[in-house]
N, C-alpha and C positions, 0 to 999 in steps of 0.2 A: 706685664705677664701675669698672669694668676697662677698660684699654686695650685698642683693636683689637687682637687676635692672640694675647691673653693667656687661657691656660687657667684655666676657672673654678676655685675651691676646691671639695675634695669635700665633697659635703654628701650627707645621707638623708632621704628624705620617704616617707608610706606613699603606697602605689599606688591605685587605686580599691576594691580588696580589702582593704586596710588592712594591706598586707605592706611591709616595709620594702623600699626600692630606693635604692640609691646612686648617684652619677654615675660613682664608679670603677668599679661593675658595667656598665656601658652604655658603656665604652671601647671606642671603634672603630665604634660605631654612630651613626646621626644622632639627635640629641636635640632636641626642642621642648619649651622651657619655657612655660608659660602661666600667669598668675596675676591675681588681680584683687585690686590694693590696697585697696579700699574693699568688699568682699564682707564682709557680718556685720558692717559698722560703719555708726554713723549719719554721715550725709552723702552 
């Protein structure tokens, strides 16, 4: 867990079109991350 105010480490994920997007490439823009920890898993 990151402390409040600390920058998130850079990472890269595919977008809805399968294109790679890095956190670094979005610097200076608002970013909302949303994930489902139990998506596609039993339980």
